[in-house]
C-alpha positions in Angstrom: -224.1 6.0 116.8 -222.9 8.9 114.9 -222.8 8.1 111.2 -222.0 10.4 107.5 -223.8 10.1 104.4 -221.8 9.6 101.3 -222.7 12.5 99.0 -219.6 12.2 96.5 -216.4 9.7 96.3 -213.5 11.7 95.3 -211.2 8.7 95.3 -210.2 5.5 97.4 -209.2 7.2 100.4 -211.2 10.6 99.9 -215.2 11.4 100.3 -217.7 14.2 100.6 -220.1 13.0 102.9 -222.9 14.9 105.3 -222.5 14.7 108.7 -224.9 15.0 111.3 -223.4 17.8 113.5 -221.1 19.6 111.0 -222.9 19.1 107.6 -220.7 18.7 104.6 -217.2 17.4 105.5 -214.2 15.8 103.5 -213.7 12.3 105.6 -210.3 10.9 104.8 -209.3 6.9 105.7 -207.6 4.4 103.9 -210.0 2.8 101.8 -212.8 4.9 103.0 -214.0 5.4 99.4 -213.6 1.6 98.2 -216.9 0.0 96.8 -218.7 3.1 98.5 -222.0 4.6 96.5 -224.0 7.7 96.9 -225.9 7.8 100.0 -224.1 4.8 101.6 -224.3 5.4 105.5 -220.8 4.8 106.9 -220.9 4.5 111.1 -217.9 6.5 112.1 -216.8 4.2 114.9 -216.5 1.4 112.3 -213.9 3.0 110.2 -210.0 3.0 111.6 -207.8 5.8 110.8 -210.5 8.4 109.8 -210.2 12.2 109.7 -213.0 14.9 109.1 -212.3 18.4 107.7 -214.8 20.5 108.9 -213.3 23.7 108.4 -214.9 24.9 105.0 -211.9 26.9 103.8 -209.6 23.6 104.5 -212.3 21.6 102.7 -212.0 23.7 99.6 -208.3 24.0 99.7 -208.1 19.8 100.1 -210.4 19.4 97.2 -208.6 21.6 95.0 -205.2 19.8 95.8 -206.5 16.4 95.6 -206.4 16.3 91.5 -202.7 17.0 91.6 -201.9 14.1 94.1 -201.1 10.5 93.7 -203.8 8.3 95.5 -201.1 6.1 97.2 -199.7 9.7 98.6 -203.1 10.4 100.2 -203.1 6.8 101.6 -199.5 7.2 103.2 -200.0 10.9 104.5 -203.1 9.4 106.3 -201.2 6.7 108.0 -198.6 9.4 108.9 -200.7 11.8 110.5 -202.4 8.8 112.2 -199.2 8.1 113.5 -198.9 11.3 114.7 -202.0 11.5 116.7 -201.4 8.4 118.4 -198.1 9.9 120.1 -199.4 13.2 121.1 -201.7 14.4 123.8 -203.1 17.3 122.0 -205.2 17.5 118.7 -203.6 18.4 115.4 -204.4 21.6 113.5 -206.8 19.8 110.7 -204.7 22.1 108.4 -201.9 19.2 108.6 -203.7 17.2 106.0 -203.1 20.0 103.1 -200.1 21.3 104.6 -198.1 17.9 104.6 -199.7 16.4 101.5 -198.8 19.5 99.3 -195.7 19.7 100.8 -194.5 16.0 100.6 -196.2 16.2 96.9 -194.0 18.8 95.9 -190.8 17.5 97.5 -191.6 13.8 95.5 -191.4 16.0 92.2 -188.6 18.0 93.2 -186.6 14.6 93.5 -188.0 13.2 90.5 -186.6 16.3 88.9 -183.3 16.0 90.9 -184.1 19.3 92.5 -182.1 19.0 95.9 -183.0 21.8 98.5 -180.6 22.2 101.4 -182.2 22.3 104.8 -180.0 25.1 106.5 -181.9 24.6 109.6 -181.6 20.7 109.9 -179.3 20.6 113.2 -181.0 23.2 115.0 -184.6 21.6 114.4 -182.9 18.3 115.3 -182.0 19.7 118.5 -185.1 21.9 119.3 -188.1 19.3 118.1 -186.6 16.1 119.1 -190.1 14.3 119.1 -191.4 16.1 116.0 -188.2 15.1 114.4 -188.5 11.5 115.4 -192.1 11.6 113.9 -190.8 13.1 110.9 -188.2 10.4 110.4 -191.1 7.6 110.7 -192.9 9.3 107.4 -189.8 9.5 105.6 -189.2 5.9 106.2 -192.9 5.1 105.3 -192.4 7.2 102.1 -189.6 5.2 101.4 -191.1 1.8 102.0 -194.7 2.6 100.0 -193.5 4.7 97.4 -190.0 3.8 96.6 -188.5 7.2 97.2 -186.1 8.4 99.9 -186.6 12.1 100.6 -183.5 12.1 102.8 -182.6 13.8 106.0 -183.4 17.7 104.9 -186.8 16.7 104.4 -187.1 14.8 107.7 -186.4 18.7 109.0 -188.9 20.3 106.9 -191.5 17.5 108.0 -190.9 18.1 111.8 -191.7 21.9 111.3 -194.7 21.1 109.7 -195.7 18.4 112.5 -194.6 20.8 115.0 -196.8 23.9 112.9 -199.9 21.3 113.5 -199.7 20.8 117.6 -198.6 24.0 118.3 -201.6 25.6 116.0 -199.1 27.8 114.5 -198.8 28.5 110.6 -196.1 27.0 109.3 -194.4 30.3 108.1 -194.6 31.6 111.7 -192.6 27.8 112.8 -190.0 28.7 110.1 -189.2 32.5 111.2 -188.7 31.4 114.6 -186.4 28.7 113.5 -184.5 31.4 111.4 -184.7 33.8 114.4 -182.7 31.1 116.3 -180.3 30.6 113.6 -179.7 34.2 113.6 -179.0 34.8 117.2 -176.5 31.8 117.2 -174.8 33.7 114.4 -174.7 37.2 116.3 -173.4 35.0 119.4 -170.6 33.2 117.6 -169.3 36.9 115.8 -169.5 38.8 119.2 -167.9 36.2 120.9 -165.8 35.1 118.0 -165.9 31.6 118.8 -167.7 28.9 116.7 -169.7 26.5 119.3 -169.6 23.2 118.7 -172.6 21.7 117.3 -172.5 18.2 119.1 -172.0 19.8 122.6 -174.3 19.8 125.5 -173.8 23.6 125.7 -175.0 24.0 122.2 -178.0 22.1 122.5 -179.0 23.8 126.1 -178.6 27.2 124.2 -181.0 26.1 121.3 -183.5 24.6 123.9 -183.4 27.9 126.0 -183.8 30.2 122.9 -186.8 28.0 121.7 -188.3 28.3 124.8 -187.4 32.2 125.5 -189.3 32.5 122.0 -192.1 31.0 122.9 -192.4 33.0 126.1 -192.3 36.1 124.5 -194.9 34.7 121.7 -197.3 34.0 124.2 -196.5 37.3 126.5 -195.3 35.3 129.5 -193.7 37.2 132.0 -190.7 35.4 133.7 -189.7 35.9 137.3 -187.6 38.9 138.1 -184.3 38.2 140.0 -183.1 41.4 140.7 -180.3 41.0 142.9 -178.9 38.1 140.8 -179.3 40.4 137.6 -177.2 43.0 139.2 -174.7 40.5 140.3 -174.5 39.1 136.6 -174.1 42.5 135.3 -171.2 43.4 137.4 -169.4 39.8 137.1 -170.0 39.3 133.2 -170.4 42.6 131.6 -169.2 41.6 128.1 -171.8 38.4 128.4 -174.6 40.9 129.7 -174.7 43.1 127.2 -174.5 40.6 124.4 -177.5 38.9 126.4 -179.4 42.4 126.0 -178.3 42.7 122.6 -180.0 39.4 121.7 -183.3 40.3 123.4 -183.5 43.3 121.7 -182.9 41.6 118.5 -185.8 38.8 119.6 -188.0 41.9 120.5 -187.8 43.8 116.8 -188.2 40.3 115.1 -191.1 39.5 117.0 -192.7 42.8 117.7 -193.6 42.0 121.1 -191.6 43.0 124.7 -189.1 41.0 126.0 -188.9 41.0 129.8 -186.1 42.4 131.4 -185.5 38.7 133.4 -184.8 37.3 130.0 -181.3 39.1 129.8 -180.2 37.4 132.9 -181.1 33.8 132.5 -179.4 34.3 128.7 -176.2 35.7 130.4 -175.8 32.6 132.5 -175.7 30.1 129.1 -173.6 32.9 127.3 -170.9 32.9 130.5 -171.0 28.9 130.4 -170.0 29.4 126.7 -167.6 32.0 127.3 -166.1 29.3 130.3 -166.0 26.8 127.6 -164.2 29.0 124.9 -161.5 30.1 127.7 -161.0 26.7 128.4 -160.4 25.4 124.9 -158.0 28.4 124.2 -155.8 27.5 127.3 -156.0 23.8 126.0 -154.3 24.9 122.6 -151.5 27.2 124.5 
């Protein structure tokens, strides 16, 4: 049975230990340090909700963060991450321990000081990352129950992006950039079409989902299947929407610094034309 030797107790929920395979590690777990002493042997399988930071850089960052964070928060974050890990089929990037702890700690301080930060991507985040948003809602509810502070809906959106970052192995800054890009693309569409897309509509949800997956495909360099005949037909039948789709792909290409395959224009044109039809139907309804 694999075990770790305790080398230092940082608090009730965090210890420094020697791992048989990974050397010095930071072990995080509810009550992991309670009544422990240096050189104690802890069987890994005997402790529930345990997380090990193996990366040396992550370890050092976490050690620096710990003195600034309430121990109760460490426990809550541990439970949140355990909950997330139970509900996803992929391993989380271990940086989530630092990123989420640091973010929530700062959010709690802002709340205490009466500083409110509006989340401009809240609706888009909820639509694009529904599962991550649901898990973030659980996190905010648990923080409210355990720490007596309601961080509010805006923070659910921010936390959801951190969860997606850990699941996709993308740095949070990249996740935010992509969310900002989607928001900017929607702005371009609305200005060019002179139409405000109803956020509660199925068309809006479909468009957001399409843009998200298009960005993911471009980021991965994934080539989509060419559809030459349909592409030519779309250009002939819906030239304005086709040109708008082409413009949007150029925005994505410039912002992502990666090639966008021509087939993306055709797929996007289909979504834009659906929106255009909705716009025309609404205009006719007002006449």
